[in-house]
N, CA and C atoms as an extended XYZ file, in Angstrom:
270
Properties=species:S:1:pos:R:3:atomname:S:1:resname:S:1:resid:I:1 pbc="F F F"
N       -40.666       93.695     -153.075 N   MET     1
C       -41.309       95.100     -152.807 CA  MET     1
C       -42.357       94.749     -151.687 C   MET     1
N       -42.261       95.388     -150.641 N   PRO     2
C       -43.061       95.327     -149.350 CA  PRO     2
C       -44.568       95.740     -149.699 C   PRO     2
N       -45.465       94.980     -149.333 N   ASN     3
C       -46.829       95.179     -149.285 CA  ASN     3
C       -47.389       95.778     -148.125 C   ASN     3
N       -46.750       95.766     -146.849 N   ILE     4
C       -47.301       96.193     -145.556 CA  ILE     4
C       -46.820       97.469     -145.535 C   ILE     4
N       -47.832       98.418     -145.233 N   LYS     5
C       -47.711      100.029     -145.057 CA  LYS     5
C       -46.413      100.322     -144.044 C   LYS     5
N       -46.156       99.481     -142.997 N   SER     6
C       -44.917       99.944     -142.173 CA  SER     6
C       -43.690       99.621     -142.908 C   SER     6
N       -43.973       98.554     -143.546 N   ALA     7
C       -42.414       98.091     -144.358 CA  ALA     7
C       -42.332       99.058     -145.661 C   ALA     7
N       -43.240       99.649     -146.341 N   LYS     8
C       -42.984      100.742     -147.039 CA  LYS     8
C       -42.357      101.957     -146.419 C   LYS     8
N       -42.879      101.997     -145.503 N   LYS     9
C       -42.255      103.335     -144.715 CA  LYS     9
C       -40.640      102.963     -144.145 C   LYS     9
N       -40.692      101.894     -143.835 N   ARG    10
C       -39.269      101.525     -143.221 CA  ARG    10
C       -38.277      101.616     -144.548 C   ARG    10
N       -38.658      101.051     -145.735 N   VAL    11
C       -37.779      101.259     -147.166 CA  VAL    11
C       -37.478      102.632     -147.280 C   VAL    11
N       -38.572      103.653     -147.281 N   ARG    12
C       -38.257      105.074     -147.605 CA  ARG    12
C       -37.406      105.732     -146.621 C   ARG    12
N       -37.683      105.431     -145.397 N   SER    13
C       -36.796      105.941     -144.018 CA  SER    13
C       -35.280      105.280     -144.405 C   SER    13
N       -35.233      104.023     -144.597 N   ASN    14
C       -33.653      103.659     -144.769 CA  ASN    14
C       -33.060      104.294     -146.001 C   ASN    14
N       -33.666      104.741     -147.113 N   ALA    15
C       -32.986      105.492     -148.241 CA  ALA    15
C       -32.558      106.750     -147.827 C   ALA    15
N       -33.498      107.412     -146.729 N   LYS    16
C       -33.199      108.692     -146.605 CA  LYS    16
C       -31.926      108.516     -145.345 C   LYS    16
N       -31.864      107.748     -144.541 N   LYS    17
C       -30.760      107.447     -143.842 CA  LYS    17
C       -29.454      107.244     -144.528 C   LYS    17
N       -29.647      106.127     -145.444 N   GLU    18
C       -28.617      105.871     -146.353 CA  GLU    18
C       -27.730      107.166     -147.122 C   GLU    18
N       -28.446      108.053     -147.559 N   THR    19
C       -28.296      109.119     -148.245 CA  THR    19
C       -27.090      109.960     -146.904 C   THR    19
N       -27.825      110.113     -146.057 N   VAL    20
C       -27.089      110.940     -144.965 CA  VAL    20
C       -25.939      110.176     -144.415 C   VAL    20
N       -25.727      108.997     -144.256 N   ASN    21
C       -24.680      108.343     -143.606 CA  ASN    21
C       -23.720      108.400     -144.756 C   ASN    21
N       -24.124      108.078     -146.031 N   THR    22
C       -23.155      108.078     -147.026 CA  THR    22
C       -22.400      109.433     -147.338 C   THR    22
N       -23.028      110.717     -146.982 N   PHE    23
C       -22.694      112.038     -147.044 CA  PHE    23
C       -21.542      112.232     -145.799 C   PHE    23
N       -21.883      111.596     -144.452 N   VAL    24
C       -21.301      111.970     -143.304 CA  VAL    24
C       -19.730      111.018     -143.610 C   VAL    24
N       -19.974      109.923     -143.989 N   SER    25
C       -18.826      109.028     -143.891 CA  SER    25
C       -17.686      109.763     -145.010 C   SER    25
N       -18.341      110.245     -146.299 N   SER    26
C       -17.429      110.279     -147.285 CA  SER    26
C       -16.661      111.755     -147.030 C   SER    26
N       -17.808      112.770     -146.260 N   SER    27
C       -16.979      113.631     -146.098 CA  SER    27
C       -15.781      113.758     -145.094 C   SER    27
N       -15.940      112.742     -144.142 N   MET    28
C       -14.801      112.258     -143.132 CA  MET    28
C       -13.547      111.994     -143.849 C   MET    28
N       -13.983      110.966     -144.574 N   LYS    29
C       -12.826      110.519     -145.241 CA  LYS    29
C       -12.010      111.448     -146.335 C   LYS    29
N       -12.929      112.531     -146.868 N   THR    30
C       -12.297      113.522     -147.465 CA  THR    30
C       -11.545      114.364     -146.653 C   THR    30
N       -12.069      114.588     -145.600 N   ALA    31
C       -11.343      115.668     -144.532 CA  ALA    31
C        -9.958      114.830     -144.142 C   ALA    31
N        -9.866      113.720     -143.836 N   ILE    32
C        -8.856      113.095     -143.578 CA  ILE    32
C        -7.810      112.873     -144.418 C   ILE    32
N        -8.050      112.567     -145.509 N   LYS    33
C        -7.238      112.970     -146.955 CA  LYS    33
C        -6.835      114.193     -147.122 C   LYS    33
N        -7.765      115.354     -146.883 N   ASN    34
C        -7.145      116.591     -147.173 CA  ASN    34
C        -6.050      116.914     -145.765 C   ASN    34
N        -6.146      116.691     -144.922 N   VAL    35
C        -4.968      116.588     -143.932 CA  VAL    35
C        -3.761      115.809     -144.254 C   VAL    35
N        -3.959      114.632     -144.917 N   GLU    36
C        -2.545      113.929     -145.001 CA  GLU    36
C        -1.899      114.769     -146.539 C   GLU    36
N        -2.739      115.177     -147.421 N   LYS    37
C        -2.244      115.842     -148.459 CA  LYS    37
C        -1.403      117.183     -148.010 C   LYS    37
N        -2.221      117.853     -147.411 N   SER    38
C        -1.152      119.133     -146.495 CA  SER    38
C        -0.152      118.866     -146.064 C   SER    38
N        -0.119      117.786     -145.287 N   ALA    39
C         0.910      117.344     -144.424 CA  ALA    39
C         2.037      117.041     -145.450 C   ALA    39
N         1.795      116.385     -146.471 N   LYS    40
C         2.738      115.908     -147.295 CA  LYS    40
C         3.526      116.771     -148.044 C   LYS    40
N         2.732      117.986     -148.289 N   ALA    41
C         3.171      119.354     -149.170 CA  ALA    41
C         3.900      120.133     -148.128 C   ALA    41
N         3.848      119.728     -146.766 N   GLY    42
C         4.668      120.387     -145.680 CA  GLY    42
C         3.987      121.755     -145.070 C   GLY    42
N         3.136      122.037     -145.645 N   ASN    43
C         2.035      123.403     -145.368 CA  ASN    43
C         1.511      123.296     -143.914 C   ASN    43
N         2.340      123.652     -142.607 N   HIS    44
C         1.763      123.640     -141.520 CA  HIS    44
C         0.431      124.277     -141.187 C   HIS    44
N         0.429      125.678     -141.666 N   GLU    45
C        -1.056      126.359     -141.407 CA  GLU    45
C        -2.236      125.624     -141.914 C   GLU    45
N        -2.093      125.154     -142.960 N   GLU    46
C        -3.150      124.320     -143.743 CA  GLU    46
C        -3.506      123.090     -143.139 C   GLU    46
N        -2.219      122.572     -142.661 N   THR    47
C        -2.418      121.224     -141.956 CA  THR    47
C        -3.381      121.578     -140.802 C   THR    47
N        -3.044      122.274     -140.000 N   ALA    48
C        -3.711      122.674     -138.774 CA  ALA    48
C        -5.216      123.063     -139.044 C   ALA    48
N        -5.191      123.776     -139.977 N   LYS    49
C        -6.696      124.151     -140.349 CA  LYS    49
C        -7.617      122.963     -140.836 C   LYS    49
N        -7.137      121.896     -141.720 N   ASN    50
C        -7.639      120.712     -142.384 CA  ASN    50
C        -7.778      119.814     -141.125 C   ASN    50
N        -6.681      119.858     -140.038 N   LEU    51
C        -7.126      118.659     -139.042 CA  LEU    51
C        -8.187      119.213     -138.071 C   LEU    51
N        -8.570      120.568     -137.827 N   ASN    52
C        -9.798      121.033     -137.064 CA  ASN    52
C       -11.070      120.518     -137.832 C   ASN    52
N       -10.999      120.771     -139.069 N   ILE    53
C       -12.291      120.164     -139.869 CA  ILE    53
C       -12.141      118.729     -139.727 C   ILE    53
N       -11.133      117.747     -139.905 N   ALA    54
C       -11.487      116.522     -139.898 CA  ALA    54
C       -11.608      116.047     -138.449 C   ALA    54
N       -11.266      116.782     -137.356 N   VAL    55
C       -11.590      116.146     -136.110 CA  VAL    55
C       -13.412      116.271     -135.968 C   VAL    55
N       -13.706      117.597     -136.551 N   GLN    56
C       -15.315      117.671     -136.455 CA  GLN    56
C       -16.074      116.572     -137.223 C   GLN    56
N       -15.700      116.538     -138.507 N   ARG    57
C       -16.135      115.649     -139.293 CA  ARG    57
C       -16.080      113.964     -138.631 C   ARG    57
N       -15.238      113.574     -137.910 N   ILE    58
C       -14.762      112.397     -137.298 CA  ILE    58
C       -15.797      112.026     -136.091 C   ILE    58
N       -15.892      113.523     -135.297 N   ASP    59
C       -17.136      113.346     -134.070 CA  ASP    59
C       -18.444      113.200     -134.554 C   ASP    59
N       -18.783      113.838     -135.711 N   LYS    60
C       -20.294      113.886     -136.360 CA  LYS    60
C       -20.291      112.297     -136.982 C   LYS    60
N       -19.242      111.730     -137.174 N   ALA    61
C       -19.721      110.210     -137.825 CA  ALA    61
C       -19.886      109.482     -136.398 C   ALA    61
N       -18.960      109.700     -135.334 N   VAL    62
C       -19.262      108.777     -134.141 CA  VAL    62
C       -20.464      109.115     -133.405 C   VAL    62
N       -20.915      110.403     -133.502 N   ASN    63
C       -22.462      110.766     -133.025 CA  ASN    63
C       -23.480      109.977     -133.826 C   ASN    63
N       -23.193      109.968     -134.942 N   SER    64
C       -24.441      109.200     -135.817 CA  SER    64
C       -24.086      107.614     -135.807 C   SER    64
N       -23.226      107.221     -135.056 N   GLY    65
C       -23.012      105.755     -135.030 CA  GLY    65
C       -22.146      105.140     -136.207 C   GLY    65
N       -21.706      105.817     -137.060 N   LEU    66
C       -20.909      105.379     -138.359 CA  LEU    66
C       -19.595      104.787     -137.876 C   LEU    66
N       -19.051      105.604     -136.907 N   VAL    67
C       -17.519      104.721     -136.720 CA  VAL    67
C       -17.693      104.787     -134.862 C   VAL    67
N       -16.774      103.623     -134.658 N   HIS    68
C       -16.822      103.414     -133.181 CA  HIS    68
C       -15.880      104.402     -132.499 C   HIS    68
N       -16.022      104.712     -131.300 N   LYS    69
C       -15.324      106.071     -130.709 CA  LYS    69
C       -13.867      105.717     -130.498 C   LYS    69
N       -13.630      104.254     -130.418 N   ASN    70
C       -12.443      104.135     -130.357 CA  ASN    70
C       -11.475      104.145     -131.649 C   ASN    70
N       -12.072      103.811     -132.773 N   LYS    71
C       -11.447      104.139     -134.032 CA  LYS    71
C       -11.085      105.639     -134.680 C   LYS    71
N       -12.335      106.524     -133.858 N   ALA    72
C       -12.451      107.630     -134.068 CA  ALA    72
C       -10.971      108.539     -133.185 C   ALA    72
N       -10.909      107.956     -131.950 N   ALA    73
C        -9.834      108.546     -131.323 CA  ALA    73
C        -8.388      108.057     -132.059 C   ALA    73
N        -8.295      106.786     -132.317 N   ARG    74
C        -7.183      106.345     -133.291 CA  ARG    74
C        -7.060      107.372     -134.343 C   ARG    74
N        -7.941      107.729     -135.240 N   LEU    75
C        -7.982      108.612     -136.247 CA  LEU    75
C        -7.114      110.164     -135.855 C   LEU    75
N        -8.009      110.562     -135.036 N   LYS    76
C        -7.406      112.007     -134.273 CA  LYS    76
C        -6.350      111.899     -133.885 C   LYS    76
N        -5.727      110.434     -133.050 N   SER    77
C        -4.239      110.701     -132.414 CA  SER    77
C        -3.379      110.486     -133.800 C   SER    77
N        -3.481      109.708     -134.934 N   ARG    78
C        -2.619      109.930     -136.104 CA  ARG    78
C        -2.557      110.942     -136.403 C   ARG    78
N        -3.767      111.580     -137.043 N   LEU    79
C        -3.524      112.936     -137.731 CA  LEU    79
C        -3.002      113.908     -136.924 C   LEU    79
N        -3.212      114.089     -135.468 N   THR    80
C        -2.539      114.975     -134.767 CA  THR    80
C        -1.057      114.714     -134.753 C   THR    80
N        -0.497      113.534     -134.586 N   LYS    81
C         0.874      113.142     -134.699 CA  LYS    81
C         1.491      113.672     -135.999 C   LYS    81
N         0.642      113.494     -137.123 N   LEU    82
C         1.025      114.051     -138.413 CA  LEU    82
C         1.364      115.295     -138.357 C   LEU    82
N         0.288      116.053     -138.110 N   LYS    83
C         0.579      117.553     -137.910 CA  LYS    83
C         1.691      117.734     -136.993 C   LYS    83
N         1.972      117.376     -136.031 N   ASN    84
C         2.965      117.455     -134.988 CA  ASN    84
C         4.313      117.609     -135.620 C   ASN    84
N         4.511      116.408     -136.631 N   THR    85
C         5.518      116.071     -137.290 CA  THR    85
C         6.011      117.120     -138.562 C   THR    85
N         5.020      117.852     -138.972 N   VAL    86
C         5.109      118.751     -139.859 CA  VAL    86
C         5.526      120.123     -139.079 C   VAL    86
N         5.011      120.268     -138.051 N   GLU    87
C         5.441      121.637     -137.340 CA  GLU    87
C         6.828      121.429     -136.959 C   GLU    87
N         7.207      119.993     -136.602 N   ASN    88
C         8.488      120.012     -136.035 CA  ASN    88
C         9.500      120.143     -136.887 C   ASN    88
N         9.218      119.942     -138.313 N   ALA    89
C        10.062      119.772     -139.209 CA  ALA    89
C        10.616      121.293     -139.826 C   ALA    89
N         9.857      121.810     -139.405 N   LYS    90
C         9.975      123.610     -139.799 CA  LYS    90
C        11.100      124.167     -139.028 C   LYS    90
């Protein structure tokens, strides 16, 4: 346990940041899974809607520094390809 005042404040602020980062990263992962699930079901409209949500969540994770921009680009590209395969399958 820290004794210095600034170290105590750092512990508190790190705890707050941890909760926000956990929420952002878990919501991103959930959005990605929703896109994959709706694509597997073959529902084109739901896949497109979930893709928009997933892209927003991925961009938010990049802006907060949780995900590297190249990883975000890779994820968005793969999800878009997945949506296009569902669209072309119809």
